[in-house]
MIBA-733968 format. One record per residue (C-alpha): x, y, z. Coordinates in steps of 0.001 Angstrom, whole numbers, plus 500000, padded with zeros to 6 digits. Layout:
residues N
XYZ;...
***
This chain:
residues 540
531956327658437283;531232324626435024;528243322475435842;528874318657435612;526040317198433877;527685313730433569;528014312314437050;524572310576436459;524702310304432690;522584307629431439;524208304638429490;522273305715426305;523459309324426460;527096308110427039;526806305663424137;525456308306421757;528167310739422579;530989308087422289;529685307205418927;529747310812417876;533321310991418829;534174307773416986;532615309319413796;535089312236413889;537725310519411599;535273310694408914;536015314439408682;539970314016408737;540764313367405013;542008316471403209;542425318424406554;546022319318408015;546873318628411619;545720322087412834;542301321632411389;542027318173413004;542917319520416400;540471322361416042;537634320037415052;538484317603417892;538558320413420711;535276321869419449;533641318491419430;534906317492422902;533888320737424411;530184319947423322;530349316655425305;532540317560428391;532088320813430178;535712322063429999;537020325374431176;540540324869429814;541820322959426836;545642323396425820;547235321770422860;551018321544422197;551853319284419434;554449319100416636;552298318538413445;555263317879411239;558741316546411925;561306319396412544;558461321971412464;557650324484415362;554951322919417530;551306323746416891;549947325516420039;546333326212420764;544818327603424027;540966327645424544;539230328910427706;535510328130428092;534973327453424478;536762330529423107;540063330860421434;542670332689423636;544460335428421612;548193335874421400;547941339069423549;545921337204426241;548409334211426489;550848336309428536;548659335919431720;548688332133431189;552489331638430854;553194330561434257;550330328136434388;551369326582431094;554895326243432112;553678324292435193;551469321985433025;554482320886431072;555736319237434303;552649317206434878;552608313548434375;551028312047431342;547781309981432270;544326310422433743;545633311423437176;544128314685438486;546425317620439156;545466320691441184;546821323671439261;546690327483439925;545358329324436843;543975332864435987;540652331282436432;541400330035439933;542417326460440922;541695323905438289;541620320197438194;543978319240435143;544852316068433311;547374315651430627;547117313242427676;549613312242425155;548814312974421373;551098309913420508;553097307065422022;555295309441424054;555514313120425353;557761313822422334;554737313557420082;552893316422422021;550378316643424641;546831318024425371;545714319218428752;542011319415429872;540901321215432962;537852322318434807;537099324243437907;534161321803438818;535280319612441845;533772316393440267;535950316755437105;536694314368435576;534067311604435940;534674308238434489;532543308934431410;534456312084430868;537869310458430943;536696307946428460;535482310758426186;538713312761426551;540780309604425799;538819308736422801;538999312202421298;542700312431421942;543242309110420375;541151309982417308;542968313368416939;546482311624417282;545531309245414630;544351311991412315;547487314098412874;549730310947411867;547557310467408797;547824314169407975;551669313936408571;551838311051406168;549851312737403565;552165315846403786;555292313643403438;553728311967400356;553050315292398934;556660316419399577;557846313207398002;555769313823394956;557012317394394765;560580316267394927;559779313689392321;558230316198390019;561266318514390554;563672315665389771;561854314639386774;561524318205385508;565289318550385746;565892315108384156;563545316042381356;565449319340380773;568745317476380689;567528314939378276;565849317477376012;568882319564375653;570850317074373606;567741316015371802;567071319571370443;570197319942368308;569975316232367095;566353316836365858;567348320183364255;570387318581362552;568417315796361199;565856318449359727;568752320343358104;570128317207356463;566743316258355233;566333319704353688;569805319580352120;568816316393350473;565646317745348945;563366316154351508;564828312799350734;566211310394353461;567863307211353459;566839304280355737;569480305193358335;568324308860358496;564810307619358789;565889305410361743;567470308235363454;564370310424363002;562001307802364251;564230307147367346;564624310730368278;560795311206367925;560570308069370158;562865309211372754;561140312585372852;557768310802373573;559430308629376217;560774311882377945;557219313220378067;556093309968379756;558807310178382284;557830313768383230;554303312736384278;554178309136385580;550932309806387291;549499310421383830;550643306963382818;549100305308385971;545716307094385169;545853306166381446;545793309903380616;548126309498377504;546872311273374208;546855308952371346;547686310068367665;545726307322365927;545803306126362339;545327303055360295;548224300676360699;549368297386359645;550564295387362719;553525294374360651;554682297984360529;554401298213364414;556301294904364928;559066295908362546;559679299219364312;559586297533367759;562161294911366557;564249297766365351;564050299437368713;564786296100370699;567560294891368333;570543296383370178;569848294385373323;569019291269371404;572368291527369266;574283292314372427;573073289122374071;573603287127370750;570043285883370898;567950284586367909;564909286557367033;562287285054364638;559224286985363305;556161285508361707;553399287874360597;550171286792358878;547910289805359092;546282289408355540;546353293264355153;544307293832358173;544799297198359945;544492298305363479;543520301836364523;546288303079366950;549203305396367671;552330304103365939;554647305442368442;552799304213371507;552241300752370037;555805300466369106;556745301574372666;554526298878374024;555842295983371759;559521297097372115;559028296974375827;557870293321375625;560804292460373294;563301294085375527;561796292312378590;562069289018376627;565746289745375878;566555290773379372;565216287559380921;566340285122378131;569876283736378531;572659284670376143;572193282821372857;568539282028373609;565549282334371286;562697284880371067;559720284422368677;557161287008367628;554057285617366005;551214287903364762;547916286635363128;544728288230362226;541234287052362941;537918288490361628;537757291119364330;541089291259366031;544918290548365717;546909288543368076;550572289141368692;552433286743370960;556119287141372126;557691284071373494;561003283249374794;562881280242376375;564277282255379223;563927282538383071;560164281916383086;557698283323385768;556748281721388937;553137281398390105;553526283673392868;555066286282390621;552346286113387953;549771288399389619;552322291201390174;553761291328386660;551723294413385601;551835296472388813;553479299851388561;556397300582390877;556063297194392511;558954297101395189;561526294527396220;562782291437394360;559353289907393888;558650291385390298;560065290695387046;560601294418386269;562601295321389419;564609292132389850;566847293212386810;566803296835387510;564939299608385686;562247301835386689;559610299245387414;557014300876384928;557698298790381821;555078296097381918;552602298412383627;553005300873380801;552458297994378239;549194297175379925;548087300785379942;548950301439376292;547317298212375051;544123298835377067;543961302502375709;543802300852372329;540881298776373412;543013295566373717;544356293119376303;547683291825377365;548351288611379252;551269286515380458;551791282772380736;554546280526381824;554966276948382820;557335278080385638;560825279181386408;563386278066383715;560578277231381174;560200280714379303;557272282898379054;554758284085376503;553071287575376433;549893287717374383;548504290987373088;545033291144371508;544058294485369559;540768295020367859;540878295638364038;540045299000362648;536650299744361455;536106301201358044;535128304606359427;538394304600361596;540480303992358694;538804306659356460;539164309292359257;542968308719359737;545355310575357494;548944309922358239;550932313272358445;553460313960355884;556782315549356590;556343319311355897;559138321278354371;559033325025355013;558717327333352073;562089328919351448;561993332777351483;564594334921349517;567876335387351434;567407337454354520;563777338484353671;562349337043356946;562220338574360213;565263339446362299;565660336846364961;567867336851367938;568646333308369217;570066332902372727;571093329414374025;573932328238376126;573950324768374469;576303325578371541;575250322603369411;571628323531369764;572509327245368885;574493326389365782;572084324009364394;568985326215364976;570800329177363567;571571327166360381;568096326011360011;566414329410360570;568864331051358218;568253328250355624;564616329095355414;565165332749355108;565389334453358436;568070336929359380;569605335352362477;571984336686365131;573126334255368055;574396334806371571;575383332046374104;575041334181377240;572659336927378462;575007339945378641;576305339222375166;572583338895374008;571850342408375528;574760344087373731;573967342201370555;570337343216370652;571130346863370880;572984346616367434;570856344005365656;567439345310366774;565698341932366381;561911341526365732;561756338300367517;563891336868370411;564004333074371043;565392332580374431;566541329607376297;565296329610379725;568111327846381509;570835330530380880;573739330913383170;573803334009385448;570651335541384154;567865333090383175;565589333520380121;562783335137382122;565120337785383491;566604338303380038;563220338889378685;562607341643381125;565874343274380569;565326343305376755;561800344743377031;563130347567379336;565209348852376610;562997351366374516;563949350174371326;562668346666372027;559279347679373535;557490345694370750;559813342784370754;558204339425370229;559508336794372793;559529333004372312;560667330849375126;562760327660374268;563245325286377079;563698321881378389;561129322572380963;557614321951379949;555448321635383080;552380323723383460;554027326089385859;556792326688383397;554155327741380827;552471330130383421;555805331754384299;556671332313380555;553250333940380151;553962336121383136;557339337180381807;555665338303378603;556570335410376226;554189334868373346;555067331151373002;556766328528375061;558448325912372872;559540322729374701;562775321106373397;563235319388370867;560795321861369185;558995320915366048;560759322878363368;557765323745361282;555810324765364416;558554327240365208;558714328545361541;555018329074361556;554977330964364715;557844333243363433;555816333934360280;552483334580361755;551082337827363318;552029338363366934;549708336842369617;548849338459373000;549219335490375069;551676332629375708;550866329074374534;552788325773374378;
***
């Protein structure tokens, strides 16, 4: 039988125990609902002498309720629950509240109370009971209510955390699929541009260069889209080199020109950089300034004016982008650079878009050691965005060597490895076959897995480059099927996919792929991999 120590509990002891219960939420972060319930019941059993503690609460919407039964401080096993079933069924008919109910149990007649784990019985209940005739005292009821309330709050927090994780998982899956769909058309475009450059003796006119730059730019944007959290944390890898700010502005204007021309706006550019250089990533800075220019065009009326002014100072360069458009209100100004700001209160969201444009601009500029700010005299009076970037030091300029476009060495006809290329994107298949054949590899192609298996038996490839998203049988399954054929036991496998998350790389490794290339693949990286000795592990 329980011994009631709390009928004459001193105020000091009661206050100490209550403060201990109130400190429990410090243990909730990072724990799921089941762990929270377990911590709460163990804590309350140390304060209130309980014979019975029974919990029945739905931890997650739509999930099977979590049930826990403890008798005199010990967990009741599944086998032992059978002798308690009649008592538990009766408890479910008890009213919620601190009223005392006499119930028959395997321990004898117990004094039971039922408290809600939420705002209604539908959110679960917890039953406390003891054999002691004085249970529960006023203090004990206060402790039980406090513990139940704390646990209920913790369960709600755990549920919200779970829902956020599920939302993030859904977002990641959506972005991965979107990235795959965007990369698939980029791959043949990139390969075709490489072929055209080769056919022209590595020469390219200005239109070809524009296409190459914009494909590279779009490829980088896809990478950003696939990991928005990396953007918010500023975890973007920069490929720095010495740059004239005029070169950055020229490319940004080129990227923003379609929208400016569509809206018949006047764009004027004044650059006075005196040959000064900044130390930065050309693609990322182009991305930042083109976002600002597109933003100006979006919020400037048709036929309006946009001005770009760049001037160098002894230790920095200042670029201002001004327009005579919609302007910015005082209440809107503090929210301009917040990512995913909701509603109609932000400049990014009010005209559509992802809501990451200006937040990304600030992130990219700050990664370069610079600052970005906005000013406006109010609605209808235009706006000015000002970017300040530090000039490059002599050491930074000396350490930066811009990469030149590499042209693969041409091997004698069909003297390279035999390569089986499998892809259900016919444009990608044809362009990649043309490129690999042009640099000397002996290439056979298939656009579906069964065809690839039949072809491999005749062609006997040394390397197989497999698209992962194949119909019927995916690239992983095709890799296993190829390796199961005795004549292909030493076959080298390269994965070629629009999916490039860490889990995708791990899965390629587990399937036996030597390399995992993400579309659009850098052609020289692929050629180098085909010509080098086999590697035992998969890498990106």
